[in-house]
C-alpha positions in Angstrom: 179.5 23.5 -50.1 180.4 26.5 -52.5 178.3 28.9 -50.1 180.4 27.3 -46.8 183.2 28.5 -48.7 182.0 31.8 -49.4 181.1 32.8 -45.9 184.4 31.1 -44.4 185.6 33.6 -47.1 184.0 37.0 -46.1 184.8 36.3 -42.8 188.2 35.7 -43.2 188.2 39.1 -45.3 186.6 41.2 -42.8 188.8 39.4 -39.9 192.0 40.4 -42.0 190.1 44.4 -42.2 189.6 44.6 -38.7 193.2 43.2 -37.8 195.2 45.8 -40.3 192.8 48.5 -38.3 194.3 47.4 -34.8 197.7 46.9 -36.5 198.0 50.3 -38.2 197.3 51.5 -34.8 199.9 49.6 -33.0 202.9 50.7 -35.1 205.2 53.0 -33.0 204.6 50.7 -29.8 201.4 49.2 -28.5 197.8 48.3 -29.2 195.8 50.9 -29.8 192.4 49.3 -30.9 189.9 52.1 -32.9 186.4 51.6 -34.6 185.6 53.2 -37.9 184.8 56.2 -36.2 187.8 56.8 -34.1 191.3 58.4 -35.0 194.1 56.5 -33.0 198.0 56.3 -32.8 201.0 56.7 -30.5 203.0 60.3 -30.1 206.5 59.7 -30.2 209.3 62.3 -29.2 212.9 62.6 -29.4 213.5 61.0 -26.3 210.2 57.9 -27.3 206.3 58.4 -26.5 205.3 61.5 -25.2 202.7 61.1 -22.1 200.6 63.7 -21.1 200.2 65.9 -24.5 197.0 67.2 -26.2 196.3 65.4 -29.5 194.2 67.8 -31.5 191.8 67.1 -34.3 189.5 70.0 -36.3 186.9 69.7 -39.5 185.3 72.2 -41.3 183.7 69.2 -43.2 180.9 69.5 -40.2 177.9 72.1 -40.6 179.8 74.0 -37.9 183.3 73.9 -37.3 183.8 70.6 -35.0 187.3 70.3 -32.6 187.6 67.0 -30.4 190.7 66.4 -28.2 192.5 64.2 -26.3 195.7 63.3 -23.8 197.9 60.9 -24.3 198.4 58.0 -21.9 202.2 56.7 -20.1 202.8 55.1 -23.2 202.1 58.4 -25.7 199.0 56.6 -27.2 195.8 57.9 -27.7 192.5 57.6 -29.2 190.3 60.1 -30.5 186.8 58.9 -30.1 183.2 59.1 -31.9 184.3 61.4 -35.0 181.7 62.6 -37.5 182.8 61.8 -41.1 185.6 64.1 -42.5 189.0 65.3 -43.0 191.0 66.2 -40.0 193.8 68.2 -39.3 195.5 66.5 -36.4 198.3 67.8 -34.2 200.1 67.6 -31.1 200.3 70.2 -28.4 202.1 69.7 -25.1 204.3 71.8 -22.5 207.6 71.6 -23.6 206.8 71.3 -26.9 205.6 73.7 -30.1 202.9 72.5 -32.5 203.6 69.6 -34.6 202.9 69.8 -38.2 199.0 69.3 -38.9 198.4 65.7 -40.6 195.4 64.8 -42.5 193.5 62.1 -41.3 189.8 60.6 -41.8 187.9 58.3 -39.0 189.0 54.8 -39.0 192.8 55.4 -39.6 195.9 55.0 -37.4 198.0 58.2 -37.3 201.1 58.3 -35.3 202.5 61.6 -34.7 206.0 62.6 -33.6 205.9 65.6 -31.2 208.2 68.5 -31.9 210.4 69.7 -28.6 210.5 73.8 -27.8 213.4 75.0 -29.3 214.0 77.0 -26.1 212.0 78.5 -23.0 210.6 81.3 -24.5 208.8 78.9 -27.8 207.7 76.6 -25.0 205.9 79.7 -22.7 203.7 80.5 -25.8 201.7 77.6 -24.6 201.6 77.7 -20.6 197.9 79.2 -19.6 197.7 82.8 -19.2 197.9 82.3 -15.6 201.3 81.6 -16.0 202.1 85.0 -17.0 199.3 86.8 -15.2 201.1 85.8 -12.0 204.3 88.1 -13.1 201.9 90.8 -12.4 204.0 93.0 -9.5 201.2 93.6 -7.0 201.9 96.8 -4.7 203.2 95.5 -1.1 200.7 94.7 1.9 202.6 98.4 3.3 200.9 100.5 0.6 197.6 99.8 2.4 195.5 101.6 2.9 196.0 104.3 -0.3 197.0 107.6 0.7 195.5 109.0 -2.6 196.9 111.0 -5.2 197.7 114.1 -3.9 201.0 115.0 -3.1 202.7 112.7 -0.8 199.9 110.0 -1.7 201.4 106.7 -3.0 199.0 106.9 -5.4 196.5 104.5 -4.7 192.9 105.8 -3.9 192.2 106.2 0.3 189.0 103.7 -0.3 191.1 101.0 -1.1 192.2 99.6 2.5 194.1 96.7 1.7 196.0 94.9 -0.9 193.2 92.4 -0.9 190.5 95.5 -1.7 193.3 96.5 -4.8 192.9 93.2 -6.1 189.4 93.2 -6.4 189.2 95.9 -7.6 191.7 96.2 -10.4 193.0 92.5 -10.6 190.7 89.8 -9.9 187.2 88.6 -10.8 185.2 91.6 -9.9 187.3 93.8 -11.8 189.2 93.2 -15.3 188.9 89.6 -15.3 185.1 90.1 -14.7 184.9 90.2 -18.5 187.6 88.9 -19.8 191.0 86.8 -19.3 194.0 88.7 -18.9 197.8 86.8 -19.8 196.9 85.7 -22.9 199.3 86.9 -26.0 196.2 89.5 -26.6 196.9 91.2 -23.2 200.4 90.6 -22.4 201.7 92.3 -25.5 200.8 95.8 -26.4 198.9 95.1 -30.2 200.7 97.8 -32.4 197.3 98.6 -34.2 196.4 100.4 -31.0 199.0 103.3 -32.3 202.0 104.8 -31.0 202.8 106.0 -27.4 205.3 107.5 -25.4 205.8 105.3 -22.9 203.8 101.8 -21.7 201.9 103.6 -19.1 200.3 105.8 -21.9 199.9 102.8 -24.1 197.7 101.3 -20.9 195.7 104.2 -20.7 194.9 104.2 -24.4 194.0 100.5 -24.6 191.4 100.4 -21.5 189.6 102.8 -23.3 189.1 100.7 -26.7 185.4 99.5 -28.0 182.3 99.7 -26.2 183.3 98.9 -22.7 185.7 101.2 -22.5 184.4 103.7 -20.3 183.7 101.3 -17.9 187.3 99.9 -17.7 188.4 103.8 -17.8 186.3 104.5 -15.2 187.3 101.4 -12.9 191.1 102.6 -13.1 189.8 105.9 -12.0 188.4 104.7 -9.0 191.6 103.2 -7.5 194.2 105.4 -8.4 194.3 105.5 -11.5 198.3 106.2 -12.0 199.2 103.5 -9.9 197.2 101.0 -11.7 198.5 101.9 -15.1 202.0 101.7 -13.8 201.2 98.2 -12.5 200.0 97.0 -15.8 202.8 98.9 -17.6 205.7 97.6 -15.4 203.8 93.9 -16.6 203.6 94.1 -20.1 207.1 96.3 -20.0 208.7 93.0 -18.7 207.3 90.6 -21.0 208.5 92.8 -23.9 211.7 92.7 -22.7 211.8 88.8 -22.7 211.0 87.9 -18.8 208.9 84.3 -19.3 206.9 83.3 -16.2 208.8 81.7 -13.3 207.4 78.5 -13.0 206.4 76.0 -15.9 202.7 73.7 -15.8 202.6 70.3 -15.0 201.7 68.3 -18.0 198.2 66.2 -17.2 198.6 63.1 -14.7 196.1 60.3 -13.4 192.6 60.4 -14.3 193.2 64.2 -16.1 194.7 62.0 -19.1 191.3 60.5 -19.7 189.3 63.9 -21.1 187.7 63.9 -24.2 186.9 67.9 -25.2 184.2 68.3 -28.0 183.7 71.7 -29.3 181.5 73.4 -32.0 181.5 76.9 -33.2 178.6 79.1 -32.8 177.3 82.9 -32.9 179.5 85.3 -35.2 182.9 86.9 -34.8 181.2 89.4 -33.4 179.4 87.9 -30.6 180.3 87.0 -27.1 179.0 84.8 -24.9 178.1 85.0 -21.4 176.2 81.9 -20.9 174.6 78.4 -22.0 172.3 75.6 -21.3 171.8 71.8 -21.8 169.3 70.6 -19.9 167.2 70.7 -16.7 169.4 71.6 -13.8 167.0 69.3 -11.2 166.8 66.3 -13.8 169.7 66.7 -16.6 167.9 63.9 -18.8 165.4 66.9 -19.9 166.2 67.6 -23.3 168.5 64.5 -24.3 170.3 65.1 -27.5 168.6 68.1 -27.8 169.9 71.8 -28.6 172.6 73.8 -26.4 171.7 77.6 -26.4 174.0 80.5 -25.8 173.2 83.7 -24.2 175.0 86.6 -25.7 174.4 89.6 -23.2 175.0 93.2 -24.7 176.2 91.5 -28.1 173.6 90.1 -30.0 169.9 90.4 -30.2 169.5 86.4 -30.8 170.7 83.0 -29.1 173.1 81.3 -30.3 172.6 77.3 -30.6 174.3 74.0 -31.5 172.8 70.8 -32.4 175.4 68.4 -31.7 173.1 65.5 -32.7 173.9 66.8 -36.4 176.9 68.9 -35.6 175.1 72.1 -36.8 174.6 76.1 -35.5 171.6 78.2 -35.4 170.0 80.7 -34.0 166.7 81.9 -32.3 166.1 85.8 -32.2 164.7 87.6 -29.0 161.9 90.1 -28.8 160.8 93.4 -27.3 157.5 94.5 -26.4 158.5 97.9 -27.1 160.5 99.1 -29.9 162.1 102.3 -27.6 163.8 99.4 -25.1 167.7 100.6 -25.3 170.5 99.0 -27.2 174.0 98.1 -26.5 174.5 100.2 -30.0 173.3 102.9 -28.2 176.6 103.2 -26.3 179.6 103.6 -29.2 183.4 103.3 -28.6 184.7 105.2 -26.3 188.1 105.3 -28.3 188.6 103.0 -31.3 189.4 99.3 -30.8 192.5 98.0 -31.8 190.4 95.5 -34.0 187.3 96.8 -34.9 187.9 100.6 -34.9 185.3 102.7 -34.2 182.6 100.0 -35.7 179.9 99.4 -32.9 180.1 95.4 -32.8 177.4 95.1 -30.1 173.8 95.5 -30.7 171.4 93.6 -28.6 168.0 95.2 -27.0 167.5 92.1 -25.2 171.0 91.5 -23.3 170.4 88.1 -22.7 172.0 86.9 -19.6 171.7 83.8 -18.4 169.4 80.9 -18.6 167.2 78.0 -16.8 165.2 75.0 -18.3 162.5 73.5 -17.3 160.6 70.2 -17.0 159.6 70.5 -20.9 162.8 71.5 -22.1 161.7 75.6 -22.4 164.6 78.0 -22.0 163.7 81.0 -19.3 165.9 83.6 -20.0 167.0 86.9 -18.2 166.7 89.2 -20.9 165.3 92.4 -21.5 161.8 93.5 -23.1 161.2 97.2 -22.4 162.4 100.3 -21.2 163.4 100.3 -17.7 160.4 102.3 -15.9 158.1 99.3 -14.2 154.3 99.0 -14.8 152.2 101.0 -12.2 151.1 98.1 -9.9 154.5 97.3 -9.0 155.5 100.7 -8.3 154.7 103.3 -4.9 150.9 102.4 -4.1 151.0 100.1 -6.7 148.3 97.2 -6.5 150.3 94.2 -6.5 151.2 91.8 -2.9 154.7 92.6 -2.9 154.7 96.3 -4.3 152.9 97.3 -1.0 156.2 95.6 1.0 158.8 97.2 -1.6 157.9 99.1 -4.3 159.8 98.7 -7.2 160.2 101.6 -10.0 163.3 100.9 -12.1 164.8 97.3 -13.1 167.6 97.0 -16.0 166.1 93.5 -17.3 163.1 91.3 -17.5 162.5 88.0 -18.9 161.9 85.9 -21.9 161.0 82.2 -22.4 161.7 79.9 -25.8 159.6 77.1 -25.9 161.1 74.5 -28.6 158.0 72.5 -29.6 156.0 75.7 -30.3 159.4 77.7 -32.0 157.7 80.8 -30.1 159.5 83.5 -28.2 157.4 84.7 -25.1 158.0 88.1 -23.1 157.3 88.0 -19.6 157.4 91.3 -17.7 159.2 91.1 -14.0 159.0 94.0 -11.5 162.1 92.8 -9.8 165.3 93.2 -12.1 166.6 89.6 -13.6 170.6 88.1 -13.6 170.8 84.5 -13.1 168.0 82.1 -12.3 167.3 79.2 -10.7 164.2 76.4 -10.1 163.8 75.3 -7.0 162.0 71.5 -6.5 158.3 73.6 -7.2 158.6 75.0 -10.8 159.3 78.4 -9.1 162.3 80.4 -10.4 164.7 82.0 -8.2 166.6 85.5 -9.5 169.2 87.4 -8.6 169.8 90.7 -10.4 166.7 92.3 -8.1 168.7 94.7 -5.8 167.7 95.1 -2.0 165.2 92.1 -2.7 165.0 88.5 -3.4 162.3 87.8 -6.6 160.9 85.1 -7.5 158.6 83.6 -10.6 155.5 80.6 -10.0 155.8 78.8 -13.5 153.0 76.9 -12.6 150.8 80.1 -11.5 151.9 81.6 -15.2 151.2 78.0 -17.2 147.7 77.9 -15.2 146.7 82.0 -15.6 148.8 83.2 -17.7 149.2 86.5 -15.4 152.7 87.3 -15.4 152.3 89.8 -12.0 150.1 86.9 -10.4 153.1 84.4 -10.8 155.7 86.5 -9.1 156.6 88.0 -6.1 159.8 89.5 -4.0 160.6 90.4 -0.4 162.9 92.3 1.0 166.2 90.5 3.1 165.2 90.6 6.4 166.9 88.9 9.4 165.8 87.5 12.8 167.4 89.7 14.9 165.0 89.7 17.7 165.2 86.0 17.5 162.1 85.3 18.0 162.0 82.9 15.2 159.4 84.6 12.8 159.6 88.3 10.3 158.2 91.1 12.2 159.0 95.2 12.7 162.3 95.7 11.3 164.6 98.8 10.8 166.3 99.6 7.2 169.2 98.8 5.6 171.1 101.7 7.0 169.7 102.1 10.4 171.7 100.6 13.3 170.7 97.4 15.0 168.0 97.4 17.2 167.8 93.8 19.5 163.9 94.1 20.0 163.2 94.2 15.7 164.4 92.6 12.9 167.5 94.1 10.5 167.1 94.5 6.7 169.9 94.2 5.2 170.8 94.9 1.4 171.2 91.3 0.1 171.5 91.9 -3.6 171.8 88.4 -5.0 174.5 87.6 -7.5 174.5 83.8 -7.6 171.4 82.1 -6.9 170.3 78.4 -5.5 167.7 76.6 -4.3 168.8 74.1 -1.7 167.4 71.1 -0.5 165.6 72.2 2.4 163.8 74.4 0.9 165.9 77.6 1.4 167.4 79.6 -1.2 171.0 80.5 -1.4 172.9 83.4 -2.9 176.0 85.5 -2.9 176.5 88.9 -2.2 179.4 90.8 -4.1 181.5 93.1 -1.7 184.3 93.0 0.7 184.6 90.7 2.6 181.4 89.7 0.4 178.8 87.0 1.9 176.2 84.0 1.4 172.9 85.0 2.7 170.6 82.0 3.3 166.5 82.9 2.7 163.9 80.7 4.2 161.1 81.9 2.3 158.3 80.6 4.7 154.3 79.9 3.7 154.3 83.4 2.1 157.2 85.1 1.3 156.4 88.6 0.7 155.9 88.8 4.1 157.5 85.8 6.0 160.8 85.3 3.9 163.6 85.5 6.8 167.5 85.7 5.4 171.2 84.6 7.6 174.0 85.8 6.6 177.6 84.6 6.4 180.5 86.6 5.4 183.4 85.3 3.6 186.1 85.2 6.4 188.1 88.4 6.3 190.4 89.9 9.6 188.5 87.4 11.4 191.4 85.8 14.3 188.5 83.3 15.0 188.7 82.2 11.5 191.2 79.3 9.8 191.9 81.0 6.6 191.0 84.2 4.7 189.5 85.2 1.7 186.9 87.9 -0.1 184.7 88.9 -2.6 182.4 85.6 -3.8 181.1 85.3 -7.5 179.3 82.7 -8.8 177.6 80.1 -6.7 176.1 76.6 -6.2 174.5 74.1 -3.5 175.3 70.1 -3.0 173.1 67.4 -2.6 173.7 67.8 1.2 173.3 71.2 1.4 176.6 72.8 1.5 177.1 76.0 -0.4 180.1 75.9 -2.7 181.4 79.8 -4.2 184.3 81.0 -5.8 186.4 84.4 -4.1 188.5 86.9 -5.8 191.4 85.8 -3.2 192.1 82.7 -5.7 190.4 80.2 -3.6 187.2 77.5 -4.0 185.0 78.3 -0.8 182.6 75.8 0.9 180.1 76.9 3.6 178.6 74.1 5.6 175.5 75.5 8.0 175.7 72.2 9.9 179.2 72.9 11.4 177.5 76.5 12.5 178.3 76.6 16.7 176.8 79.8 18.0 172.8 81.2 17.7 172.1 81.6 13.5 170.1 84.2 14.5 169.4 87.1 17.2 171.6 90.5 17.4 174.7 89.1 17.2 174.4 86.7 13.9 175.9 89.8 11.8 177.7 87.7 9.4 181.2 86.9 11.0 179.7 84.5 13.5 180.1 80.9 12.4 184.0 81.0 11.0 184.0 77.4 11.3 182.0 76.6 8.6 183.6 77.7 6.0 186.8 76.0 4.2 188.7 77.6 1.5 190.3 75.9 -1.3 193.4 77.6 -2.7 193.3 77.2 -6.8 196.1 75.5 -8.1 199.2 77.4 -9.9 201.4 80.1 -9.6 200.6 83.7 -7.6 201.3 87.1 -8.2 204.6 88.7 -7.2 204.3 90.0 -3.9 200.7 88.7 -3.3 199.8 88.6 0.5 196.2 88.8 0.5 195.6 86.1 -2.1 195.9 82.5 -2.6 196.5 81.9 -6.3 196.6 83.9 -9.7 193.7 81.7 -11.0 190.5 83.9 -11.7 187.2 82.0 -11.3 184.1 83.5 -12.4 181.6 80.6 -11.9 181.2 77.6 -9.9 178.7 74.3 -10.7 178.3 71.0 -8.4 178.0 68.0 -10.8 175.5 66.2 -8.6 174.8 63.6 -11.1 178.1 62.7 -11.6 177.6 64.1 -15.7 181.3 64.4 -15.9 182.7 61.3 -14.9 184.0 62.1 -11.5 181.5 61.1 -8.9 178.5 62.7 -7.7 178.8 66.4 -6.5 182.0 67.2 -7.2 182.8 71.1 -7.1 183.7 72.5 -10.7 185.1 75.7 -10.7 185.9 78.0 -14.2 189.6 78.3 -14.2 189.4 81.3 -16.2 193.4 82.1 -16.1 194.4 78.4 -15.7 192.1 77.8 -19.1 190.6 74.8 -17.5 187.4 73.1 -15.7 188.7 72.6 -12.3 187.0 69.6 -10.1 188.2 69.6 -6.8 188.1 65.5 -5.8 188.9 64.5 -2.2 190.3 67.8 -1.4 192.6 68.0 -4.3 191.9 69.7 -8.0 192.0 68.0 -10.9 193.0 70.3 -13.9 191.2 69.7 -17.0 192.7 72.4 -19.6 191.3 73.5 -22.8 194.4 73.7 -24.8 193.0 75.0 -28.0 191.7 77.3 -28.8 194.3 79.4 -26.1 191.9 81.5 -24.1 189.5 79.5 -22.6 187.0 81.9 -20.4 184.2 80.7 -18.9 181.1 82.3 -16.7 179.2 78.7 -15.9 179.0 75.1 -16.1 175.6 72.7 -16.7 175.4 68.9 -17.3 173.4 66.4 -19.5 172.8 62.9 -19.4 171.3 61.6 -22.9 171.6 58.0 -22.7 171.8 56.6 -18.8 172.8 53.5 -20.0 175.2 54.6 -22.0 178.3 55.1 -19.6 180.8 57.8 -20.0 179.5 58.5 -23.7 176.3 59.2 -22.6 176.8 62.2 -20.0 178.9 65.6 -20.1 179.4 68.9 -18.5 179.3 72.0 -20.9 180.6 75.0 -20.8 181.1 78.0 -23.2 183.8 80.8 -24.3 182.3 83.3 -22.6 184.7 86.0 -23.0 183.7 89.7 -24.1 186.5 89.7 -26.6 186.6 86.6 -28.5 188.8 88.4 -30.7 191.4 88.3 -27.8 191.3 83.5 -28.7 193.9 82.0 -30.2 193.2 83.0 -33.9 192.3 86.7 -33.3 189.9 88.5 -35.2 187.4 86.1 -37.0 187.6 83.7 -34.4 183.8 82.5 -33.0 182.9 81.3 -29.6 182.5 77.6 -28.9 180.3 75.0 -27.1 182.9 72.8 -25.1 181.5 69.6 -24.2 183.6 67.9 -21.6 183.3 64.1 -20.2 186.0 61.9 -18.4 185.9 58.0 -19.8 187.3 55.0 -17.6 191.1 55.4 -19.3 192.9 57.6 -21.5 192.1 54.8 -24.6 188.2 54.1 -23.8 186.4 54.2 -27.5 
């Protein structure tokens, strides 16, 4: 009897504790169920519940700083799920608000928050994505093109700039300034006082673009397009901001499934580390490396790979290697002019210049990374013995490869004749590369694992169109030669993005104006049999329904449709199955399949005076979620909204915007995804990105801020836990 009473009493106490937890989360209206590792509650404002605002939880009690962000539902309720033990700062951020006071909280507690209405439009605008400020930029009118030069009577725009689109591509968008960092955030829409004193904003911008180790390249770009006119455009923008001009439009709060997002972030790297890319799994099979570490590539900034381990919320490093101590270093390039943040300090010191990754079935990480000076081995050059060198010898390249094996904890240097940049596996464990200039390069990891012979494992081939239409590669004219309908035609090619397709072909994006997609069919002996097709972005094409230009990153979905992001502010798809005309022969030179293209304008405001551009957003790369890792379905194309500070997902022809509201300044260069638990529902899978700006000190928090791994999950509803 006593034992029975004790059991009843224990059950009553346990039930009371659970009820009190739920009750605490109910206070303020509506039931919010939470577990012992959640924080939940209700956000209310001056007019009642605040829907569609972000609740941020941040702690430094974990081995590396952890941030988790969710969005309130229609009733202002929220749940921050699966928080490690620790004390968190919790607060509200949202459009129309200023940040609420930070409240200390621990998991398992209900925390009701009070939103703070912005006192005026200027205060509210400080939380807008950079795009809303960046869109205030006044572009030169379409009538000013082509440029007439900087001489007497000229309009200050270089004569080689033929259209407003070319101007945007070369000095505004993803092939220009936003190729490396965001513009429009507080750090760029204002002139920092630490830069110095100047007679006007034109002079200030002239000095600003020379700052730091990238100053020489930034300054040169302004000179190429018409230095004075470009400086005037930027100076006019910041002058109007300084006078108090505000964005013409306000962003909408998240709605619908946008409110179901859960964002988790971890710090990694150092305050001098900038990131280019990250990887969590094998793109072909995202169950590889389940619950394992996530790796980052730091390009010029460090001689290591920063690593985050989500399983224990820790951050570590993996050292990169070189074969030759004479391998160049980013430290060899001093600042062109002092930085407003770092002065004359040389903060980038990488020899390997790690750029991008591919992960194989064994969770080994293959890194595009330098191991030696530029000159290639003798058997790769003119007269060399390598089979591919007999077709196209290569004397120099800029980057080779390294491979990290997490089992042996060993980094192995691998020499390649062709240059490396981006890389992806096909279904036969062969890596295909960009960064190789006028050839397509590959590396067969099966051959390498069997022989450990890096020369035997690799090859490359020229890009050759089947101009004579006989279905095979034979004699061809050179890149600069006119078309000969009796022969094939070699083209420049030069992939930027690369992705093998389900049918065994390999697609790549080619930078330029208008730029193109190129399809390569390797054939049985790719060095001698590979054939290419080229499809230019529709530009000044009267047969095309829409116009665009300048692709950057690209990916291929499970149906063989190719997706690429454009400097013209669009996410473009190309479906070769829709082509009506011949895909080879003397007329298949680029603009022959406009019907294959669909161009989707990115959401949000556009530049002032824009005629050739669809949106002021700037997307660097895109990724097709073929396995429903985000939670929106299979084959969903995702783009890095670097001005909207968001993951952009195109679902049923409409964009969903999943903004990263804190710290402001998200700028990404890619996504990938992973399935940690195939039976775990939304909790068992995610898509990942990283803050990839070259200027992490431009982010909210300023100097001292570090890059972050970002985990995106879309749950069934805003209160799922």
